N, C-alpha and C positions, 0 to 999 in steps of 0.2 A: 459785525465783529469777526476778526480772523480766527481760525481754528486754534492757532498758537496762543491767542489771548484767552480762549476758553480753558486752556490747560494750565497756563502760567499767568500769574498776576504780579505786577511790580509794586513793591512797597514804596509809597510816595516819599516817605521820610528817609529810609535807608537806601533806597534805590535797588535793593535786592529783589530777585524774583522768587516766588514760592509756588508750589503746586497747588492748584485749586482742587476742591472736592471732586469735580468732574474728572480732573486729571488723575486723581487717586483711583477712582472707579475704573477708568479705562486701563490704568496700569494693572489693577487687580485682574481685570478680564484678560489682559495680555498674558499675565503669569499663568492663569488657569489654562489658556489655550496652548501655551508652550508645554505645560505639564501634561496636557492631554496628548499632544503629539509624541512626547517622550514615552508616556505610558503605552500608547498605541504601538510605537516602535518596539518597545520591550515585549509586549504581548505577541507581536508578529515573530520576533526572534525565538522566544521561548516556545511559541506554538509549533514552529518547525521541528523543535526538538521533541516536544511532547507527542507529536504524531508517531514517533518511533517507540513510545513507551509500550510495554506489553499489556495486552488485555487478557480476557479470560481464555482466549484460544491462541494468542500469539505471544511468543517470548523471543526477544532478539538477543538476549545474552548468550554468548557461546558457551557450550559445555566442553570443558577440557578434561584430559585424562587425570589431572591432578585434583579435580574437584572432589569434595568430600561426599562419599556415598551415604545414603540413608537406607533404611530397611526396604528391601524389595517389596513391591506391591503388584497386584494383578487386577486389571480393570474388568472384573467379572460381576460388577454390581448389577449390570443389566445384560440381557441376552444379545444386545446389539454390539457389544464390545468384542474386538478380535481376541483371539486366544494367544496373547503374548504377555510376558512379564516385563514390567518396567520398574524403574526406581527413581525417586526424587533425589537430585543431587544439588549441592550448593556450588554456584559459580564463584569465580574469584571476586565478583562484586557482591557476593552474599545473597544472590537471588536464587530462589528455588527454580529448578528446571527439570524437565522430564527426560530421562535417558532411556532409549529403546535399544533392543538388540540390533546388531548390524543388519540382520536379514530383514528386519522390519523396514529400516531405512532404505534398503535395496528395493523392497517391494513398492514403497511409496514413490521412489524416483522412477522405477520401471513403469508403474501404472501412469504416472504423470507424463512421461515421454510417450507412452503408447497412446494416450489421449490426444496429445498435440500432433504426433506423427500420423495417427489415424485420420484426423481431420484434414491435415495437409495432403495426404495421399488421395483423398476423395473430395478435395475442395471444389472440383468442377462437377461433381455428381451430387446435386442437392437432395435428390430423393434418397440416396444412400445415407447422407448425413442426417436427414430428418428421421430416418428409420433407426439409426444407431446412436443418436446424440445421447440418449439415456444410458448407453453403455459406458460412456466416458465422463459424463457430467451429471451433477445432481443439485438439488436445492436451487438457490438463486441463480447459479451459473447456468443450470440447465434451462431455466426460463429465459435468461439473456441470450443463450446460444440459439434457442428456438426463434426468438425475436430477430436475431441476426440473420438466420436462414430465411425468414420471411422477407427481410430487407434485400438480401442478396438475390432472391428470386424476383423481386419486383424491379430491382435496378439492373439485373443481368450482370452482376459482379460476383467475384469470388475473393475470399480473403484467406491468407495463410496465417497460421498461428506460431509456427516453430522456425521461421526463417530469421534466426538471429544467432549471434555468437556470444559466449560468456567472457567476461573479463577474467584476468588471472585469479581474482578472488573466488571465482566459481560459484558454487551454491551450497546450501546447507539445509537441514531439515530440523524444525523444532516441533515439539509435541504438546498437545493439551493434556491435562491430568486425566481426562475421561478416557483416554486410550483410543478414541475413535476419530480424532482430528489431528492433523499435522499441517504445518505451514512450510512450503518450499520457498526458500529465500534465494533468489537469483540475482547476480550482479551482471548485467547485460551490457555489452559493448555498444558504442554508438554505431549507427548504421542507417539503413533505409527500409521502410516498409512499403508494400505495394498492394493495390487492389488489381484484380485481373478481370479482363473481359471474359464473361462466362462462355461465350461461343468461340472467339478467336484465341483465347488464353493469352492474349498479349498483356504486358504489364501496363497498368494505368495508375494515375494519381499517386505518383511517387512522393514520399514524405520522409524527411530526415528526422532521426530521433537521437537524443544525446545518451551518454552513459547513464544508466538508470538502475535502480533496485526495484524488483518486482516480487511481491509476496503473494503466493497463491495458496489458498486453503484447500486441503484434501480431506475428504471425509470417507470413512470406511463403510462400505456397503456389505453387510454380513450375508445378505441373500445372494449377492454376486461374488462374494469372496474377493473383492478387489477395492482399491482406493479410487475415488472419483473426485474430479475437480468440482468443488462446491461454491467457490467464489474467488474473485480477485480482490484481495484485501487492500493492497496498496501498490501504486506505481509512482515512483518519484525520481526526479533528476538527481543523480548521485553527486553532482558538483554544486548546484544552486539550491538543492533541497526543495525545489518547486514540486508540488504534488500534482500529478496528472490525474490520478484517480485514487479515491479512498472510500472503502466500504466499511462502515462501522457496524 
């Protein structure tokens, strides 16, 4: 019997065709399959948006001067908090955000640049980087950088961290309510990255990268009185929203 005859039967009296029970079952399966595809597509689209939603230590909503200020607070609940006063403000979207004094933001960005520039300045001196990695990195990122140093030593390669240019959007800093964490949000222009031969210092393994947004968490080290890079929270293609790296 042909497949079409399994799905449709002809009424001998009227000559009309009608769907068989098997046909209705296959039709139902097809509807469920199409529905699953649509649901999967919806989850993919909304998932790309949800990846940018703020968590306990990341807030993407911009704080503007017209935001409604609340009562100033000071993060002195524990001895690890830096001695600066912050306040919770309402963004135009109605989201709570932490506003820090300008000098704090200046210190965050200064220590962030110092960490990347310090690495790049000594990228061919692995012994120096191993000895001073903890001066610029902490937490998860310190462990990852130490692992990268081991790889560089094994492969005889060097890697730069700060060889990129920012888009006109530039960068901003958002703070966690605990006063000890901040996220540097950078909008980085498309370009190329390189690995270098550790001995000849020649450029190797050229790789093109698109316009992207990178979110880097900074944690305050009270014993060192400086901010350190504690993890790369997110790296994402700015146009396609493709996520290259995400650390939850």
